[in-house]
N, C-alpha and C positions, 0 to 999 in steps of 0.2 A: 250368455245373457238371457237369452228367450227360449232356452232348449233344458230338457231334463224334467225331473219329477216335481222341482220346486225352482223354477227359474227365476232368477234375480230380479228381472223386470217385474215380478208377482209377488215381491217383496219391498219392506220400507228402505232397501239399500240400492235400486236402481239410480236414483238422481247421484248418490255418492259414487258408485261405480262408474258412470257413464259420466259424470263430470271429471273424476280423478283421470280414469283411463283415455278419455279422448281430449281433454282439457290440459292434462299436464304429463300422462307417459308420452303421448305422441310427440309433442314438442321435446320432451326429455331425450326420446332416442333421436330424434332429428339433430338436436343439437350435438349429443353424443357422438354420431357417425362423421359428423361435419367439423370436430375440432381434432385436434393432435392426439394421438394414442395416449391412454393414462393421463390426461390432463385434468378431466372432470371426475372420471370414475375408473378405479383399476382394480382387476380382480385376478388372482391369480392363485395356482396350487402349485405346491413345491414340497417335497419330503411330506406329505399327506396333511401339510399345512393350508389351509385356505385363508387368504390375505386379501383384505378388502379395504382400499383407501378413496376416500371421496373428499371433495373439495366442499365441504358443506355450506361455506358462506354461498358459492357461487350456485349450488342447488337450490338452495334458500332463493335467491335473487330469481332463478329460472321459476321457481315455484309462483313467486309473485308476480313475475311477467305472465305468467300462464293463468293467475286469477281471473282474469275477465273472460278467458274462455271456458275455465271451470265453471264459474258461476253461471253464465250464458248456457252452457251446454245442460248443466244440471238445472236451470230454470226452463228449458226447452220440455225436458222431461218432467218436471214439476208442474208445468202448465198443463201439458199433456194429462197428466195423472190427477189433476184438479180438474178438470174438464170431463174426466171420464168416470168420477168417483160413483154415481148410481150403479153404472155399468159395473165396475169392480167391484161393488159389495155385490151385487146380483152374481157375477162369476166368482165369487171367493179369491178374489184378487186383492191382497191387504198391502197395497202401496202406501208410501209415507203419508199422503194427504188422510187417507182412511185412519193411520194410528194418530195423527196429531189432530185431524179436523181441519175442515175447510177455512177457518179464521185464522188459525195459526200456520197452515200452508200459504196463504197469502201474506202474513207477515214475513215468512222465511222467503217466499218469492222477492219480495222487496228488499229484503235484507243482504240477500246473496248479490244484489247489484251494488249495494252500498259498501261492501266489502270488497268487491272488484273496482271502484272508485278509490276506496279508502289504498288499497295496496297500489294503484296507480299514482296516488299522491305519495306514498312513502317512497317509491321508486325513482320519481322525479326530484324529491327532496336528496335523497342518496345519490343523485346524480348517477343512477343505473339507467335510467331513462333519459334521453335527452330533453331540453326544454321545450321543444315542439309539442311533445306528449301531452302539455296542457290543453291542447287541442281535444284531448278526449272528453274534458269536462264540457265541451260546448254540446257533447251528447245526452248531458243530463236532461236536459228541456223535452227532447222527444222521447227518451226513455221512460222518463218518470209521467209523463203525459200517457205514455203507451201503459205503465205500470196501474194508472189510475182507471182507464177503460178496462183493464183486465179484472180489476178488484172490482169492478160494477156488475160485470156481467163474464162468466167464464164459459165460454162456447168454443166447441172444437171447429165450427164453421166460420163463426164471426170473430173471436178473440185471441185464438190459440195463436195465429200468424204472429201476433205482436212479440211473443217471446223469440221467435225467429228472426224478426226484425232488429229487435233489441241486441240479439246476439250479433247479427251481421254489423250493425252501426257500430257500436262499441270496438268490436274487434278489427274492423276495416280501418278506422280511425286509428287505432293503436298501430297497426301493423304500417300504416302510412307514415305516421310521424315518427316510428322507429325508422324507416328507409330514408325518410326525409335528415333524421339526424346523422345517418351514415354518410348520405351525401355529402351534408355540410362538414362532417369531420373529415372527409377525404379532401 
């Protein structure tokens, strides 16, 4: 990610890679190793034939459940890169905010949170997440207050931490409500 002649962190793909790998791939692997073998994903080789079978619906649900983590992690990277724009230009680091500009980077920053909340809403309606997960929407007020503050001033020292706080707040409430749903299900 940060090594080699052209590290991903110096390209416009840093947010995508960090969000998808840490926000989705790690939870995917955690789920994969804790469920019965071949239930979610099955890979086999026989007679020089590679077979891959996947429960696509379950993988889609897992992706949507991971959306708040994906968006939060991508936004931590995005906030960092927005704050670093002058230094990045000076040091020939062409991150996503450099390519799309500060205004569109701030729109993307807010939009990723909206996508995360939309994913939670879809999952509640589809009954993938428990009814308790409606409590995630209580985080809208502090999260959007933080977004407003960050949009006014992008400072590593003062406002960058708001992206980390948003990540923790949204995902902590989501995990707690999933846990609460499991308790009441038992």
